C-alpha positions in Angstrom: -0.2 -0.2 0.2 1.9 3.6 -1.2 1.8 6.0 0.9 -0.8 8.8 0.8 0.3 12.2 -1.8 2.5 14.5 0.3 0.0 17.4 0.1 -2.8 15.0 2.0 0.1 13.6 4.1 1.0 17.4 5.3 -2.4 17.8 5.7 -2.9 14.8 8.3 0.1 15.9 10.0 -1.7 19.4 10.5 -4.1 18.1 11.8 -2.4 15.7 13.9 -0.3 18.4 15.5 -3.7 20.8 16.4 -5.3 17.4 18.0 -2.1 17.0 20.1 -2.1 20.2 21.2 -5.4 19.9 23.1 -5.6 18.4 26.4 -7.6 18.4 29.5 -6.6 19.5 33.0 -3.5 19.5 34.7 -1.4 16.9 35.0 0.2 15.7 38.1 4.0 16.0 38.5 4.7 12.5 37.7 2.0 11.6 35.4 2.1 10.8 31.4 0.6 12.6 28.7 -0.3 9.4 26.3 -1.6 10.1 23.0 -3.7 7.6 21.1 -5.0 7.3 17.4 -8.6 5.9 17.1 -10.5 4.9 13.8 -13.2 7.6 13.5 -15.8 4.8 11.9 -19.3 4.0 13.4 -19.0 4.0 17.2 -15.0 3.0 17.2 -14.1 6.8 18.1 -16.4 7.2 20.5 -16.0 3.9 22.5 -12.3 4.3 22.0 -12.1 7.6 23.7 -14.4 6.4 26.6 -12.1 3.7 27.3 -9.0 5.5 27.3 -10.8 8.8 29.2 -11.7 6.1 32.0 -8.0 5.3 32.3 -6.7 8.2 32.5 -8.9 9.2 35.4 -7.9 5.8 37.3 -4.1 6.3 36.3 -3.7 9.7 37.1 -2.1 10.4 33.7 -3.4 12.7 30.9 -5.0 12.0 27.5 -4.8 13.0 23.9 -7.2 11.6 21.7 -6.0 11.8 18.0 -9.0 11.1 15.2 -7.2 9.4 12.0 -8.9 9.4 9.1 -11.3 6.9 8.5 -9.9 5.5 4.9 -7.8 2.3 6.3 -5.1 3.5 3.6 -5.2 6.8 4.5 -4.6 5.7 7.8 -1.8 3.5 7.1 0.0 6.4 5.2 -0.3 8.5 8.3 0.9 5.7 10.3 4.0 5.3 7.9 4.8 8.9 7.8 5.2 9.5 11.4 6.8 6.2 12.3 9.4 6.7 9.9 10.4 9.6 11.0 10.8 8.5 14.6 7.8 10.8 15.5 6.7 10.5 19.4 3.4 12.5 18.8 1.4 9.4 18.7 2.1 6.9 21.5 -0.9 4.3 20.7 -2.1 3.0 17.4 -5.0 1.3 16.4 -3.8 -0.9 13.5 -5.4 -3.3 11.4 -4.7 -7.3 11.6 -2.6 -7.0 8.4 -0.6 -4.5 9.2 1.6 -5.8 12.5 4.2 -7.4 9.6 4.1 -3.9 7.8 4.3 -1.4 10.8 6.4 -3.8 13.3 9.9 -2.6 13.1 8.4 0.5 14.4 6.3 -1.1 17.1 7.2 -1.5 20.8 7.6 -5.6 22.1 4.2 -5.9 24.3 5.1 -9.1 25.7 7.3 -7.6 28.4 4.5 -5.6 29.7 1.5 -8.1 29.2 2.5 -11.0 31.7 0.8 -13.8 30.3 -2.2 -11.1 29.0 -1.7 -12.8 25.8 -2.7 -16.1 26.4 -6.3 -15.2 27.4 -6.9 -14.1 23.3 -7.4 -16.1 20.5 -3.9 -18.2 19.4 -4.7 -16.9 15.9 -4.3 -13.4 16.8 -1.6 -13.4 19.0 -0.1 -15.3 15.8 -1.2 -12.3 13.4 0.6 -9.5 16.0 4.2 -11.4 16.7 6.5 -10.4 14.4 9.9 -11.6 14.3 9.3 -13.4 17.4 7.8 -9.7 19.3 4.6 -8.9 20.2 4.0 -5.8 18.3 0.3 -5.5 18.9 -2.6 -6.3 21.4 -6.4 -7.9 19.4 -9.0 -5.4 20.6 -11.8 -6.8 18.3 -12.2 -9.8 15.9 -14.0 -10.2 12.5 -13.5 -13.6 10.3 -15.6 -14.2 7.6 -18.8 -16.3 7.7 -21.6 -18.3 5.8 -25.2 -16.1 5.8 -28.1 -18.5 4.6 -31.7 -18.2 4.6 -33.3 -20.1 7.5 -37.1 -20.1 5.7 -35.3 -21.4 2.8 -33.6 -24.5 3.5 -36.5 -25.3 5.9 -38.7 -24.9 3.0 -36.3 -27.0 0.0 -35.6 -29.5 2.9 -31.8 -28.5 2.9 -29.6 -29.2 5.7 -26.9 -26.5 6.6 -24.1 -27.6 4.3 -20.7 -28.9 5.7 -18.8 -28.6 2.7 -18.7 -26.4 -0.9 -19.6 -29.2 -2.8 -22.8 -29.4 -0.7 -23.4 -25.8 -0.4 -23.4 -25.6 -4.4 -25.6 -28.5 -4.7 -28.1 -27.0 -2.1 -28.0 -23.3 -3.7 -28.4 -24.3 -7.2 -31.3 -26.7 -5.8 -33.5 -23.8 -4.0 -32.5 -21.0 -6.7 -34.0 -22.9 -9.5 -37.2 -23.6 -7.0 -37.2 -19.7 -6.3 -36.7 -18.8 -10.1 -39.7 -21.0 -11.0 -42.0 -20.1 -8.1 -41.4 -16.6 -9.6 -38.4 -14.9 -8.1 -36.5 -14.7 -11.7 -33.5 -12.3 -9.3 -32.6 -15.5 -6.9 -29.2 -16.4 -6.7 -27.5 -19.2 -4.9 -24.2 -17.6 -3.2 -23.1 -14.1 -3.1 -19.6 -13.2 -2.1 -16.5 -10.7 -2.9 -15.0 -11.4 -6.1 -13.6 -8.0 -7.0 -10.2 -7.6 -7.2 -9.0 -6.3 -3.9 -7.8 -7.3 -0.6 -11.4 -9.0 0.2 -11.2 -11.2 -2.4 -8.0 -12.2 -1.2 -10.1 -13.1 2.3 -11.9 -15.0 0.1 -9.9 -17.0 -2.0 -7.4 -17.7 1.2 -10.6 -19.6 2.7 -11.2 -21.5 -0.6 -7.1 -22.5 -0.4 -6.9 -23.5 2.9 -10.5 -25.3 3.3 -8.9 -27.4 0.8 -5.8 -28.2 2.7 -3.9 -25.9 0.4 -1.9 -23.9 2.5 -2.1 -20.2 2.8 -0.2 -18.9 0.5 3.2 -18.2 2.5 3.9 -20.3 4.9 5.2 -19.3 8.4 8.6 -20.4 7.6 8.7 -18.4 4.4 7.7 -21.0 1.7 5.7 -20.6 -1.4 3.2 -23.1 -1.3 0.4 -21.7 -3.4 1.1 -23.5 -6.6 -0.4 -26.9 -5.6 -3.6 -28.9 -6.7 -5.5 -28.3 -3.8 -5.2 -24.6 -4.6 -6.0 -25.0 -8.0 -8.6 -27.4 -7.2 -10.0 -25.1 -5.1 -10.0 -21.8 -7.4 -11.5 -23.8 -10.1 -14.8 -24.6 -7.9 -15.1 -20.8 -7.2 -14.5 -19.9 -10.7 -17.8 -22.7 -12.2 -19.6 -20.6 -9.8 -19.9 -17.7 -11.9 -22.6 -17.5 -14.2 -24.0 -20.5 -12.0 -25.0 -20.3 -8.8 -23.0 -16.6 -8.3 -24.3 -13.8 -11.2 -21.1 -12.8 -13.2 -21.2 -9.2 -11.5 -20.1 -11.0 -8.4 -16.6 -10.3 -10.1 -17.2 -6.6 -8.9 -18.7 -7.1 -6.0 -17.1 -5.8 -2.5 -18.6 -6.3 0.7 -21.5 -4.2 0.5 -22.6 -5.3 -3.1 -22.5 -8.6 -1.6 -24.9 -7.8 1.3 -27.0 -5.5 -0.6 -28.2 -8.8 -3.3 -28.5 -11.2 0.0 -30.4 -8.4 2.5 -32.7 -7.7 -0.8 -34.0 -11.4 -0.2 -32.2 -12.2 -3.8 -29.7 -14.8 -2.2 -29.7 -18.1 -0.4 -25.9 -18.1 1.0 -23.8 -14.9 1.6 -19.9 -14.6 2.4 -19.4 -11.7 4.5 -18.3 -10.2 7.8 -19.9 -10.3 11.1 -21.2 -6.5 10.6 -23.9 -7.9 8.4 -26.1 -9.9 11.0 -27.0 -6.8 13.0 -28.4 -5.1 9.2 -29.9 -8.2 8.4 -31.7 -8.1 10.9 -32.6 -4.5 11.1 -36.6 -3.2 11.2 -36.5 -2.4 7.5 -35.0 -5.2 6.4 -36.6 -7.8 3.4 -35.1 -10.8 5.3 -35.4 -9.8 9.1 -35.9 -13.1 11.1 -34.9 -15.4 8.1 -31.2 -15.7 8.7 -29.0 -17.8 10.1 -24.5 -17.6 10.8 -22.6 -20.5 10.4 -18.8 -21.2 9.7 -18.1 -21.5 6.2 -17.9 -24.8 4.6 -14.8 -27.3 4.5 -13.3 -28.3 1.6 -14.4 -31.8 1.3 -14.9 -34.4 3.9 -10.9 -34.3 4.6 -11.1 -30.6 4.0 -11.2 -27.7 7.3 -13.3 -24.6 8.1 -11.3 -21.8 7.0 -12.3 -18.0 8.0 -9.8 -15.2 6.9 -9.1 -13.0 10.5 -9.8 -9.8 10.4 -10.1 -7.1 13.1 -8.1 -4.5 14.9 -5.8 -4.3 17.5 -3.5 -1.7 19.6 0.2 -1.1 19.1 2.2 1.0 21.0 5.0 3.2 19.0 8.3 2.1 20.0 9.5 6.3 19.6 7.0 6.9 22.8 8.3 9.0 25.2 6.1 6.5 27.6 6.3 3.3 26.9 5.2 1.8 29.9 2.6 4.2 30.8 1.0 3.6 27.1 1.1 0.1 26.8 -0.6 -0.2 30.0 -3.3 1.8 28.5 -2.9 -0.7 25.7 -3.6 -3.5 28.1 -6.5 -1.8 29.5 -8.3 -1.2 26.7 -7.8 -4.9 25.7 -9.1 -6.6 28.4 -11.8 -8.8 29.4 -13.9 -6.0 31.1 -13.5 -3.3 28.4 -14.3 -6.0 25.6 -17.3 -7.0 27.1 -18.4 -3.6 27.6 -18.0 -3.1 24.0 -19.4 -6.3 22.8 -22.7 -5.3 25.3 -23.0 -1.8 23.4 -21.5 -1.8 20.2 -21.9 -5.8 19.1 -17.6 -5.8 18.9 -16.3 -9.3 18.5 -14.3 -9.7 21.5 -10.8 -11.5 21.0 -11.0 -13.3 24.4 -12.8 -17.1 23.9 -13.8 -16.8 27.6 -16.2 -13.8 26.8 -18.2 -16.0 24.0 -19.5 -18.1 26.7 -20.7 -14.9 28.6 -24.7 -15.4 29.1 -24.9 -11.3 28.5 -23.0 -11.0 25.6 -24.8 -13.7 24.4 -28.2 -12.2 25.1 -27.5 -9.1 23.3 -25.5 -10.8 20.1 -26.8 -14.4 19.9 -24.7 -14.8 16.5 -21.8 -14.6 18.6 -22.3 -17.9 19.7 -21.6 -19.1 16.4 -18.2 -17.0 16.3 -16.3 -18.9 18.8 -15.5 -21.8 16.7 -15.0 -19.6 13.4 -12.4 -17.1 15.1 -10.4 -20.2 16.8 -10.1 -21.8 13.1 -9.4 -18.3 11.5 -6.7 -18.4 9.1 -4.2 -15.5 9.2 -3.1 -13.8 6.0 0.7 -14.4 5.3 1.3 -10.4 7.3 4.0 -11.8 9.5 6.0 -13.6 7.4 5.9 -11.3 4.0 6.6 -8.2 5.9 6.0 -4.9 4.6 6.0 -7.1 1.2 2.4 -8.2 2.4 0.8 -5.6 0.0 2.8 -6.9 -3.4 1.9 -10.3 -2.3 -1.8 -10.0 -1.7 -2.1 -7.7 -4.8 -0.6 -10.4 -6.7 -2.7 -13.0 -5.2 -5.8 -11.4 -5.8 -5.2 -10.8 -9.4 -4.4 -14.6 -9.9 -7.9 -15.7 -8.5 -9.5 -13.0 -10.3 -8.0 -14.3 -13.8 -9.4 -17.4 -12.7 -12.6 -16.7 -11.7 -12.6 -14.9 -15.0 -11.6 -17.0 -17.1 -8.8 -15.2 -18.1 -6.5 -18.3 -17.3 -6.3 -21.9 -15.9 -6.0 -22.4 -12.3 -3.2 -24.6 -13.1 -1.3 -21.2 -15.1 -2.4 -18.4 -12.9 -0.9 -20.2 -9.6 2.4 -21.3 -11.5 3.0 -17.8 -12.7 2.0 -16.3 -9.1 4.5 -19.0 -7.4 7.1 -17.6 -10.0 6.4 -14.0 -9.5 6.8 -14.5 -5.5 9.9 -16.0 -5.6 11.1 -13.6 -7.4 9.3 -10.9 -5.2 11.3 -12.5 -2.0 14.3 -13.3 -3.0 13.7 -17.3 -3.5 11.9 -17.5 -0.1 13.9 -15.2 2.0 11.3 -12.5 2.7 13.7 -10.8 5.4 
């Protein structure tokens, strides 16, 4: 992901400086002033600011809240600019799940400060946030790919919840054909994210991993994508296009697929947990008719695989107050704060024990379906590929899109992809 244009970065830095000039109250003589950058998307800023202010009152430290750009690419560009300059203007940063490998060299190792707290979180998330043996971020809230389905239509046609992609394909076809014959000519069996962007990397990684085809680049740096199981996974998905999935799916991102599903024109949908609340909203055409489950396995010998998503909190290694900043991170990622966020904002915790909490499950019934999904979530190869991850993902989603659109066979596309990744990695040596 490239840096933002210089004028944009300058404007961001000026805004950052202006925000950092604001603080509350008079500090105690030994108090630290900690600045935290929070996303302004939805309720994130409100909850981030509220929890951070509670920590400041409890500890006697001062707090400065920096509202970073909502656009993830712009936020990453701002972080890269600040960190590359060794700036101490932001102590705590909200980081996307794919950024630890990109920013890890500039982030504090939190393991000495966590004192084992990391063991409460999903192991897949901790592994994702570990770069060269250093825990560079603590998980804050989680996402993972899920299968949404029309429970009323499965019941109508006597179809069980599919456990494999083959079963999903057959069920989607039967219900699609039946509904079209009954007059709903716009019905499709399955919608997902097929546009050539990061969302396709997430979908295609799920297909490949569920078939036992690896994770593009393995933890030891080995490039594994050119294999028969990965090719089979992509060929199966390509057969959906124009069959149980509209050809337009090749231009779908999250909202396009949700729009079709929520309008009542799809049986199954792959999406992130956010789609649950919207599907159950008062104005939704499918309210009360939706179920959520793990994504299917790639055959009886396959596995359930959902791409890990979510956000974490990290500390800049250029912070003047690393201990206080780390303490803020550990407070904000604690079970108590994560429970409050789950109850008030439906944010998915990163602590498995909270998925057994009766209050959370009453407020968010779908979260009961998430724990196994998150426990088995597949991380994108960000930690091992580091600053080259964006190039890896770009090449992977383009290869997958070529297969889905019929521009190349899976064997051809994956062979070319592996050769390209070998060159990019200097023959498997990523660092």
